C-alpha positions in Angstrom: 144.5 162.1 68.1 141.8 164.2 66.3 140.4 167.5 67.3 136.7 167.7 67.2 135.2 171.0 66.0 131.5 172.1 66.5 130.5 174.8 64.1 127.6 177.3 63.7 127.2 179.9 61.0 128.0 182.6 63.8 125.8 185.5 65.2 126.4 188.8 66.7 123.8 188.1 69.6 125.4 186.2 72.7 122.7 183.5 73.5 123.4 182.3 69.9 126.9 181.4 71.0 126.5 180.7 74.5 124.3 177.9 73.3 126.7 176.5 70.9 129.1 176.1 73.9 126.3 174.3 75.4 125.7 171.9 72.7 129.7 171.5 72.7 129.9 170.4 76.3 126.8 168.2 76.0 128.2 166.4 72.8 131.4 166.2 74.7 130.1 164.8 77.7 128.0 162.2 75.5 131.3 161.0 73.4 134.0 161.2 76.4 136.4 163.8 74.4 136.8 167.6 74.0 134.6 169.7 71.5 135.5 172.9 70.7 132.7 175.2 69.7 133.7 177.7 66.7 131.6 179.9 64.5 132.2 180.5 60.7 131.9 184.6 61.1 130.4 187.7 63.3 130.7 186.1 66.9 133.9 188.0 67.5 131.7 191.1 67.4 130.2 190.1 70.7 132.0 191.6 73.7 133.5 189.2 75.6 131.6 190.7 78.7 128.6 189.0 77.1 130.1 185.6 76.8 131.7 185.3 80.3 134.6 186.9 79.7 135.7 184.3 76.9 135.6 185.7 73.4 134.2 183.6 70.6 136.0 181.3 68.6 135.7 182.0 64.6 136.7 179.2 62.5 140.0 180.8 60.4 141.7 181.8 63.3 141.0 178.6 65.3 142.4 176.2 62.7 145.2 178.8 62.4 146.0 178.2 66.4 145.5 174.7 66.0 147.7 174.1 63.1 150.5 176.2 64.7 150.1 173.8 67.7 151.0 171.0 65.8 147.3 169.5 65.3 146.9 167.6 61.9 143.7 165.7 62.4 140.4 167.7 62.7 136.5 166.7 62.3 134.3 169.2 61.8 131.0 168.9 62.8 128.4 171.4 61.3 125.3 173.0 62.9 123.7 173.7 59.7 120.5 171.8 58.1 121.2 172.0 55.1 124.5 171.9 52.4 125.0 175.8 52.4 127.8 177.2 50.6 129.8 177.8 54.2 130.2 173.8 53.8 130.4 173.7 49.9 132.7 176.4 49.4 133.8 178.6 52.7 135.1 175.9 54.6 137.0 174.1 52.0 138.6 177.3 50.7 139.7 178.2 54.2 141.0 174.7 54.7 143.1 175.1 51.3 144.7 178.3 52.0 145.9 177.2 55.4 147.3 174.0 53.9 149.0 176.2 51.5 150.7 177.9 54.4 151.2 174.9 57.0 151.5 172.1 54.8 149.1 169.2 54.4 146.6 168.5 57.3 143.2 166.0 57.3 140.0 168.1 57.8 136.9 165.7 57.4 133.6 167.1 57.5 131.0 165.7 58.5 127.0 165.4 57.1 124.8 168.5 57.7 122.0 167.9 59.8 119.4 166.6 57.4 121.5 165.3 54.4 119.2 164.8 51.5 117.8 162.8 49.9 117.3 160.3 53.1 116.5 162.9 55.7 116.7 162.8 59.3 113.5 161.8 60.8 114.6 162.5 64.3 114.3 166.4 63.1 110.4 165.3 62.5 110.7 164.2 66.3 112.0 167.1 67.3 109.7 169.5 65.8 106.5 167.3 66.5 107.7 167.5 70.0 107.9 170.9 70.1 104.6 171.6 68.0 102.8 169.6 70.7 104.4 171.1 73.5 103.9 174.7 72.6 100.2 174.1 72.2 99.7 172.2 75.6 101.7 174.8 77.3 99.2 177.5 75.8 96.1 175.3 75.9 94.5 174.7 72.8 94.5 171.9 70.2 97.3 172.7 67.3 94.9 173.3 64.1 97.5 175.5 62.4 101.2 175.2 62.1 104.0 177.2 60.1 107.2 175.6 59.7 109.6 178.5 59.6 113.5 178.9 58.7 115.8 181.6 57.9 115.2 181.2 53.7 118.5 180.5 51.5 119.0 181.2 47.9 120.2 178.0 47.6 117.3 175.5 46.5 119.1 172.6 47.8 118.8 174.0 51.3 115.1 175.1 50.9 114.8 171.5 50.0 115.4 170.3 53.5 112.4 172.4 54.7 110.4 171.0 52.3 111.4 167.4 53.1 110.8 168.5 56.6 107.5 170.0 56.1 106.4 167.0 53.9 107.5 164.6 56.9 105.4 166.5 59.1 102.1 166.3 57.0 102.6 163.0 56.8 103.0 162.6 60.4 100.2 165.1 61.6 98.4 166.0 58.3 95.3 164.5 59.8 95.2 166.5 62.9 96.4 170.0 61.7 97.3 172.1 58.6 101.0 172.5 58.0 102.2 175.8 55.9 106.0 176.8 55.2 107.6 180.2 55.2 111.1 181.9 55.3 112.3 184.9 57.1 114.4 186.0 53.9 114.3 185.5 50.2 115.7 187.4 47.4 113.5 189.3 44.8 112.6 187.5 41.8 110.7 184.6 39.9 114.2 182.8 40.4 113.9 182.5 44.0 110.4 181.4 44.2 111.1 177.9 45.5 111.6 179.9 49.1 107.9 180.3 49.2 106.1 182.8 51.2 107.6 185.5 53.6 106.3 184.8 57.3 105.0 188.0 57.7 102.9 187.7 54.4 101.9 184.3 55.3 100.4 184.9 58.8 98.6 187.6 57.1 97.0 185.3 54.5 96.2 182.6 57.1 94.7 185.4 59.5 92.4 186.9 56.7 91.2 183.5 56.2 90.7 182.8 60.1 91.5 185.1 62.5 91.0 183.6 65.8 92.2 179.8 65.3 96.0 180.0 66.8 98.8 179.4 64.8 101.9 177.6 66.1 105.1 178.4 64.2 107.6 175.6 64.2 111.0 177.3 64.4 113.4 175.5 62.4 116.3 177.4 63.9 119.2 176.0 66.0 119.7 179.3 68.7 118.3 182.5 68.9 119.5 185.2 66.9 118.6 188.1 64.3 115.3 186.2 63.6 114.9 183.7 66.2 114.7 184.3 70.1 113.8 187.1 72.4 113.7 190.3 70.7 114.1 188.8 67.3 112.4 189.5 64.1 109.9 186.9 64.3 108.8 188.5 67.8 108.3 191.7 65.9 106.4 189.9 63.3 104.0 188.2 65.9 103.4 191.5 67.6 102.4 193.4 64.4 100.0 190.5 63.3 98.3 190.1 66.7 98.0 194.0 67.3 96.3 194.1 63.4 94.4 190.7 64.3 93.3 191.3 68.0 91.6 188.0 68.4 94.7 185.9 67.1 97.5 184.5 68.7 100.6 183.1 67.3 102.8 180.8 69.4 106.8 180.1 68.6 108.0 176.9 69.2 111.3 176.3 71.1 114.3 176.5 68.8 115.7 173.1 67.6 119.0 173.5 69.6 116.9 173.2 72.9 115.8 169.6 72.3 117.9 166.9 74.0 117.7 165.1 70.8 119.5 167.1 68.7 122.8 165.5 70.7 122.1 162.3 69.4 122.2 163.4 65.9 125.3 165.0 66.3 126.6 161.6 67.6 125.5 160.1 64.4 127.0 162.5 62.1 130.3 162.1 64.2 130.2 158.5 63.3 129.4 159.1 59.9 133.2 160.8 59.5 134.6 157.1 60.2 135.5 157.2 64.0 133.6 158.0 67.1 
C-alpha cells in the first residue's frame, strides 16, 4: 500500500505549517486516503506549542521512520511552483542515502505545480480570481498588477513566473497592466533573469503614477518570511505607502488559500500513475 506525502519547502513560521496540514487534510478528504504533511527543512525549529502541540515533520526523519515501519511504496506531491533544486537534487539524494541504509524502496515524485512548457492554466485561474477579488474588496478597478514571487537563482524556476505573467497578460492585458517582481535575487548580471526586486518595482511605478492603486498578485503558497501578516512584503508596502501618501498597495490572497489548488494536486497525484 502506498504512502502519500505532501511536501513544502518549510518555514520557521507556524502559519505556514498549519496551512500545509490544512491542505493535506483537504487532499486526503478529496482522494479518500491519508496524506502526510512534511517539510523539506526549517519547520522543526517551530515550538510545538505553536502547532497544536504537534511538532512539524521534516522529510528525512519522516522517510526514515516510514522505512523503519516497513513502508516501501511512497508518493511525494511537491508544493513547489517550479523545478527547484529541492526536487532535482535534495530529495533524490536523501532517498539514495536512505536506500543505502534500508535497501531498495519506491519513491515516486509527482510533477511540480506548474510544469513547463505546458504550464498550468488553473494557476492562472487562481491568480485571476485573487486579483479581481482583491480589487473588488478594496472598491476599485484593477488597472495595475505586480505578480511577485520569492525569486530563484534557477532560470527554470523564474520561467514559471514568466509563463504565468504572460498568461495573465493575455487574459487581462486589455484591462490592466501586469508587471513582475521578485523578493530575492542574487547580485550580478547573470541573475538579471529574475527581473526587478519588488521594492524597486513599486517605487518605479509610484514615481510614474503615485495615485492609481496596485494589486500584488501573490505567487506564494503559504505565509512565511516574505508573504503574510508581518512579512517582508507588508514592510515594503508600509514604506512605499509612507513615501507616496496617495498610493495604496493591496496584496492578494495566497495561492494556498484557493480551493482550486486541491484539484491541481489531485491531477499531480494522477500523473504518478495511480489515484
